[in-house]
C-alpha positions in Angstrom: 109.6 65.5 105.9 107.7 67.5 103.3 105.0 65.3 101.7 102.2 67.7 100.7 101.3 68.1 97.0 102.6 71.5 95.9 103.6 71.3 92.2 106.7 72.8 90.6 108.0 76.3 91.5 106.8 78.9 89.0 108.5 82.2 88.2 106.1 85.0 87.6 107.3 88.1 85.7 105.6 91.4 86.5 106.3 94.9 85.2 105.2 97.8 87.4 105.0 101.4 86.1 105.6 104.0 88.7 104.9 107.7 88.3 107.9 109.9 89.0 110.3 107.0 89.3 113.8 108.4 88.5 115.1 107.2 85.2 118.2 106.0 87.0 115.9 103.4 88.7 114.2 102.4 85.4 114.5 98.6 85.0 115.3 97.9 88.6 114.6 94.2 89.3 113.2 92.8 92.5 112.6 89.2 93.6 109.8 88.5 96.1 109.6 85.3 98.1 106.8 84.8 100.7 105.3 82.3 103.1 108.1 79.8 103.3 106.7 78.1 106.4 110.1 76.4 106.9 109.2 73.7 109.5 110.1 70.4 107.9 106.5 69.7 106.7 105.3 72.6 104.6 108.4 73.3 102.5 110.7 70.8 100.9 114.5 71.2 101.0 114.4 70.9 97.2 111.8 73.7 96.8 113.9 76.0 98.9 117.1 75.1 97.1 115.4 75.7 93.7 114.1 79.1 94.8 117.6 80.2 96.0 119.2 78.9 92.8 116.6 80.6 90.6 117.0 83.9 92.4 120.8 83.8 92.0 120.4 83.1 88.2 118.1 86.1 87.9 120.6 88.4 89.6 118.1 90.8 91.1 118.9 94.3 92.4 117.0 93.5 95.6 115.3 90.5 97.3 112.3 90.9 99.6 110.8 88.3 101.9 107.2 89.1 102.8 106.6 87.1 106.0 105.6 83.7 107.5 109.1 82.4 107.3 108.3 79.8 109.9 105.0 78.2 111.1 104.6 77.8 114.9 107.9 76.7 116.5 110.5 79.5 115.8 113.6 77.2 116.2 113.8 76.3 112.4 114.5 79.9 111.6 118.2 79.4 112.5 118.6 76.7 109.8 116.5 78.7 107.4 118.6 81.8 107.9 121.8 79.8 107.2 120.3 78.9 103.8 118.8 82.3 103.0 122.2 83.9 103.4 123.1 82.4 100.0 120.5 84.6 98.3 122.4 87.0 96.0 121.4 90.5 95.0 123.1 93.8 94.3 121.5 95.7 97.2 120.8 92.9 99.7 117.8 91.1 101.2 115.1 92.8 103.3 112.2 91.1 105.2 109.0 91.8 107.0 107.3 89.4 109.3 103.9 87.6 109.1 101.4 86.5 111.7 103.2 83.1 112.2 106.5 85.0 112.8 104.8 86.8 115.7 102.5 84.1 117.0 103.9 83.6 120.5 106.0 85.4 123.0 109.6 85.7 121.9 109.0 84.4 118.4 109.4 87.8 116.7 112.6 88.5 118.5 114.1 85.1 117.7 113.2 85.3 114.0 114.5 88.9 113.7 117.8 88.1 115.4 118.4 85.0 113.2 117.8 86.9 110.0 119.8 90.0 111.0 122.7 87.7 112.0 123.0 86.8 108.3 122.6 90.5 107.2 118.8 90.4 106.4 117.3 93.5 108.0 113.8 93.0 109.3 111.6 96.1 108.8 108.9 96.4 111.5 107.3 99.8 111.0 110.5 101.1 109.5 111.8 102.7 106.3 115.0 101.6 104.5 116.7 103.2 101.5 118.4 100.5 99.5 117.7 102.4 96.3 118.6 105.8 97.8 116.2 108.6 98.8 114.2 108.6 95.6 112.5 105.2 96.3 112.0 104.3 100.0 111.3 100.7 101.1 108.7 100.7 103.8 108.2 97.6 106.0 105.1 97.4 108.2 104.3 95.4 111.3 102.0 92.4 110.6 98.4 93.5 110.1 97.2 91.2 112.9 99.6 92.6 115.5 98.8 95.4 117.9 101.7 97.4 116.4 100.2 97.7 112.9 99.9 101.4 112.7 101.0 102.8 109.3 100.4 106.5 110.0 103.6 107.3 111.9 105.7 105.5 109.2 103.9 106.6 106.1 103.5 110.2 107.2 107.3 110.5 107.3 107.4 110.4 103.5 106.8 113.2 101.1 103.6 112.4 99.1 105.5 113.2 95.9 108.1 110.5 96.6 107.5 107.0 95.1 107.7 104.1 97.5 107.4 100.4 97.8 105.6 98.9 100.9 106.1 95.4 102.3 103.1 94.2 104.3 102.5 90.5 104.8 98.7 90.5 104.8 97.0 92.0 101.7 94.0 93.1 103.8 96.3 96.0 104.9 95.9 97.5 101.4 92.4 98.7 102.4 93.9 100.7 105.3 96.8 102.0 103.2 94.5 103.7 100.7 95.0 106.9 102.8 98.6 107.1 101.5 100.5 106.8 98.3 101.6 103.2 97.7 103.2 102.8 94.3 103.6 99.1 95.0 102.6 97.0 98.0 104.0 93.5 98.1 102.1 90.9 100.2 101.6 87.2 100.7 99.6 85.4 103.4 96.9 83.8 101.2 99.0 81.1 99.5 96.9 82.1 96.5 94.0 80.2 98.0 96.0 77.0 97.3 93.2 75.5 95.2 92.2 77.2 92.0 89.9 76.5 89.0 91.7 77.4 85.8 90.1 80.4 84.1 88.0 81.2 87.2 90.5 81.8 90.0 91.1 80.7 93.6 88.4 78.6 95.3 88.2 80.8 98.4 87.7 83.8 96.2 84.8 82.1 94.4 83.4 80.9 97.7 83.4 84.3 99.2 81.4 85.7 96.3 78.5 83.4 97.0 79.0 83.1 100.8 76.5 85.9 101.5 73.7 83.8 99.8 74.3 80.8 102.1 72.5 80.6 105.5 75.0 81.1 108.3 74.2 77.8 110.0 75.1 75.9 106.8 78.4 77.7 106.1 80.5 75.7 108.6 79.5 72.5 106.7 80.7 73.8 103.3 84.4 74.0 102.5 85.8 77.5 102.2 82.5 79.0 103.5 83.3 78.9 107.2 83.9 82.0 109.4 87.4 80.6 109.9 88.2 80.8 106.2 86.9 84.4 106.1 89.2 85.3 109.0 92.3 84.2 107.2 91.8 87.2 104.9 88.7 89.3 104.3 89.6 90.4 100.8 89.9 87.0 99.1 89.5 88.9 95.8 93.1 89.8 96.3 94.2 86.2 96.8 97.0 86.3 94.2 98.5 88.5 91.5 98.3 92.2 90.7 95.4 94.4 91.9 94.5 98.1 91.8 93.3 99.2 95.2 92.1 102.7 94.9 95.0 104.6 93.5 97.5 102.0 94.8 98.9 98.9 93.4 99.1 95.5 95.2 100.8 92.4 94.3 100.1 89.2 96.2 102.6 86.3 96.0 101.3 82.7 96.3 104.1 81.7 98.6 106.4 78.7 98.7 105.0 76.7 101.6 102.0 74.5 101.4 99.2 73.6 103.9 96.8 70.8 103.8 95.1 69.7 101.5 97.9 70.8 99.2 98.1 73.0 96.1 96.0 72.4 92.9 96.4 74.7 89.9 98.0 77.1 92.3 101.8 76.4 92.3 104.4 78.0 94.6 105.8 81.2 93.3 109.0 83.3 92.9 108.1 86.7 91.6 110.4 88.9 89.4 109.3 92.5 89.5 110.7 95.1 87.1 110.1 98.8 87.7 109.4 101.1 84.8 109.5 104.9 84.9 106.2 106.7 84.2 106.4 110.5 83.9 103.1 112.5 84.2 102.3 116.1 84.2 101.7 117.8 87.6 98.0 117.5 87.4 98.1 113.8 86.9 97.7 111.2 89.7 101.0 110.1 91.2 99.9 106.5 91.2 100.4 105.9 87.5 99.4 103.0 85.4 100.3 99.3 85.4 101.4 96.8 82.9 101.6 93.2 84.1 102.5 89.9 82.6 101.8 86.7 84.5 99.2 86.6 87.2 
């Protein structure tokens, strides 16, 4: 039974401008859901039902799931898949997997099979074309897996072709700077779960001062330990929209909640609208960004 403090589900609205996006795709609307952690503890049935109902009211063109659908035991994925099949969108639902979806032998295969049984393709170092050839959707293996190797996938694409990349862990954005990424969608961080209004996520703030704290003292201070740093190195990308080199990264705060709960960091459903941006040939293909929300 879910009992952790999480707060109400928040809908974040983001507009992303993409250089060279065909005008036929101007205004395309995506919904991103991430880090459900469907295990009976970290996500309430009501929160999941609210997310599905909100998605269906929004009527997106595409829904993307960016990993950590379950926590440790993969068996809940079958019930989760039965619920996720009610997600409505014009072009379907696509998923990538997170570290929890690949944490033990057989988990990845079980999660993938359950999702694909309800017509949710799982992209693991694969490219899909729900929007047609002018806007590929790239799904990468989880950053912590041995199979994270973007080069063979990204090198298949013409550098002049806009693309959206799904990658669970935002740390992968540092590696992906070698390629054009008009929009990377990630999760994994839960937004840090605890934030200070006006200042940001506690782990982000902690990592900014961590280098000034003697190493032997860090393990005794919340959010300063090596374990916290290992969750994600780039806590500055804990949530919201970021520019990483020429690329754009959006990090969803997730639906699921870990101990000690969420404070000023509510669970999130993201609505992403794509906007055409046409530049001259000498201009950078990455374009500019306009964002509302986080």
